[in-house]
N, C-alpha and C positions, 0 to 999 in steps of 0.2 A: 504493501501500500504507500501511495507518494503522500499521503495527508495524513493527518495525526490532530486531533484535539487537544487544548490545553484551557485550561480554567484561567479567569482573570478576575480581579478583586470585587467585579461588578460582578455580579451574579446572571443579569443579564445578557452579559455579554460572554461569546465564547471567541477562542481563536482556533481557525483552522491553520494549521503551520505545514510549509511544503516543502518540497525537499531542493527546491531551487528560487532563486532571487527572484520577485516578480517586477519590484520596482524600488527604486534610490530614493525615492520621496513620499508621498503618502497623498493617495485620495480618498477623499469621504463621500459616500451616496445616501441619499435620504428617499423618502417617496414622491418629494418633488423635482429628484433628480432627472434628466432626461438619460442620464448614465450612458451614452451611445460609446464612448472608450470600453467599456467596460460591458461583456455580453454575459459575463457572470453575475453582477450586480443588476443589470438588467432583469434577469432570471429570478434571484431574491428574492427582489423588492417586490415582483407580484405577488409574493407568499404575504396572507394577510397579516401574521403574526410577526413577521421582520420586519424592524422599525429603520433600522442603518446599518450599512456596510460600508467597511473600511480595510483597505487595500494597501499594505505595504512592506517594504521588508521583502519576507520570506512565508507573511501568513495573512489569510484573510479574516479580519473581526466581524461579524454579526452579533447585533442586539436584538432581541424579541421581546417581544411584549411577557408583563408580568403572569398573563394569564396560562402561557404554555410553557410546560419543563421540559428542558434540555431532553433528558431521557427519551422522549415519544420521540423528537423532532434530529436528535443530531447526526442519526446513521444519516438517514435520508440525505441530510446536507450536506454531508461528508463525501455522498455517493456523486452530487452535482459540482461540487467542489473539483472534486476528482475528474469528473468526465471533461468540465473545460481547461483543467490544468494539462491534461494529455490532449486535446485537441489545441492547448497554445492561444486560447479566447479568453483568459481571464482578463488578461488590460491589453489595451492596442499601445502601442508606444505613439505617443503623443509630441506634438512641438511643445519645447517648454514654456509654461507661461511666464511672465516675467514676474518676480517677486516683489511685492512692497513691502517694507519695514517700517513701525512708526514706534517713539518710544512715548512712555505712558510713565507720571507718578505713580507712586502706590502711596498709602498710608507711614508706611515706614521711611522715613528721608535715607537710609542707608542702603534703600532697593529701588532699583529701578525696571520696569517692564517693555520688554522688545516686544512690539507682536505681528507676526506674519502674516500675510495675506491667505496661507496656505496652511492645514496640518503638518504639526513638526514631529510629533510623537504619540503613539497610540496610547500608551499611559505614562505616570508622572516619573519622571527623572530628578533625582536629587543628588545634588554632588557636592557635599560639605568641605569638602578642598580637592586640591589639584592632585594630590596623590591617590585620591579614588576615580580620578575621570577616565581610566581605561575604559575602552569599549564607547565613550563618546568623544568621538572626532570634534563634533563642535566646541563641547567643553575644554577639551584639551589646547583648541588653536584660541580660546579666548584668554585662558588661565596664562599662556606663552603670551599673548599679544599684552595683557594688561596685568599686570604683576599685582594692582590693587585690588581685585578681585579676589573675594573670601569664598564663596557660594554660587555655583550655578543650581537652577532650578528649569525645569522645562515641564511643560504641560501644554498639552493640546496645541493651538498657533501661535505660542510665545516663551520668551524665555524671561525669567528675574533674577536679574543680578543683583549681588552681597558685595560691598565694599567695604574697603577697611576705611579709618578715617585720614590716610596720608592725603588721599584727592577730594576733590568735588564733584557730583555730580555737574553742577552748571558747567564747568570746564570739558567735559569727558561724556557727556552722552550723546553727540551728535556724531563723534570721531568713534564710538562704540557702536550705536546705530548702522552705519556708514560699515563697517566693518564686516557685522552681521549678515548686513546685504549683499554685499559683493562676496563672502562666503557663501552664501547660498545659490547666489545669480550664479556662480563659478560651477556649482554641482555637487559642492561639500555636502560631504556623508555627515547625518548629524549623530546617528546612533548605528553601530556593528550589529550586524545579524545575531551576533554570538550575545550580545547584549541582554544581560539578566535584569528584571523589571523586579524590583523589589523595594517594599516601604521602609525608608531610612528612619529611623529613633534610635538615641541613647542607647550603651549597652544594659541600662537596668530597665529597660520600657519594651515589653512585647507585647505588641500590637495585634490582637484576636485576631484570627482570618473569619470573613462575613460568615461564612457557614458555620462556626462555633457560635456565633451570635444569640444570647438568649433572646425570650421572645421582650423582652423591655429595653435591649440592646439595639435589636431589630427595629423597634418603633422609634427610638433616639436616632440612628443612623437614617432612618427614611424623612424624619424632621430634620435632620443636617443637611441632608441630599435634595431636599425640598424648598426649604428657606433659608439656609445659612451660606450654601456652598457657591450657589452663581455669585454672592455679592463678592465671598471671600476670593473666587479664584478672579472675580473682575479686578480685585485689587492685588492680582499678583500670587495668591499663595493658595495654600489649602489644608484642609482640616479632616481629622480621620479621628474615631471613634477608638480609643482603646481599650473601654471597658466600662462597665456602670458596678458598683459598690453597692450591694442590697442594705447594708447595715448601716452605712452612712448617707445613703442615697446618693452617693456622688457619683457625676459623669467626668470621666476623664478622657481630654482630647490630645490629642499631637498637633501641635501647629508647624506648617512648611511654608518654606517658599518664604515672599515678604512678611506672612505672620509672623513668621519663628524669632522672637527678638523684640518684636514690634512693641516701641513705647506704647501703642493704644493699645495692644490685644487684651491683655488682663482687662480695662476699662469695658473693652468691646464684649467678651466674655460674663465679664460679671451684669453689665447692664443690659447686655442683647439677648446671648444666647442664653444665658440662665435663666433670665426673664421668660424667655419664649417656649422652654421645656416645663418651666414651670405653670405656665398659663398650658400646656395643650398636654400635661402630665400631670394634673396636679396631686397632689399626696403619694408623688413617687420619684420624682426629682427635687433636691433640695439646692444641690451645690454642683458647680461645676470646677474644674481643676484642669489649668491649662500646662502641657510639658513641651517646651521649644524643642523640635528636632534639629 
């Protein structure tokens, strides 16, 4: 078999990993997409329970609706992907779309967000120092070019960069924007095929896999995803639920990207997320604790 399935942190997204490179970039298709460059995506998106298809590197990521179980459909989807792979019609080679990149400030004064007009990664990549950048050529290039960059955070279509105190973003924003733009335009690889996506956390913190969540943790996670995550991602960060302590009624969160170490993060959690959880889960959640990634 040339294709196998692989789970992702999102239980509604399953990866169909191929034994060959499909594309150097990433292409996302939704129900509203014509998907003319991908016969595979065209077929998949006619299936009612499929919401989105993402093709990048050596895999196809498929997002389904909640009402359908992967156990019931993944074998049929595996066959469809394998057939298209054998016929060489997973993704047609198109002329490169010109990249655009713009810079965006975040609530964290040390972090600047650089947004591209195309998907860069299928899952979160957080690199806390240059020694851990292996497998992510874009991060390696950024660390090499700008010694004052301490951390690189990638998700979806943007890169969040955390600087040290030696330089000011006012002096470097446009230079860094141009560097990232030129790198992408030249066909630079964002991440290698062998790169293992995983949640970075302090050694003392163990982030529980979603499939191990209790009913309460699943409720908290769903609230975070619907009401909190969009705003957090817009600010160049990410928030993950570590777990919930029933005895102390405390939800513990992991902050990543621009949110990690941000001066306003604690206040935001206390006044925003904690209040939201108390309102939506009364007599269940009393406290929220944050751990910087």
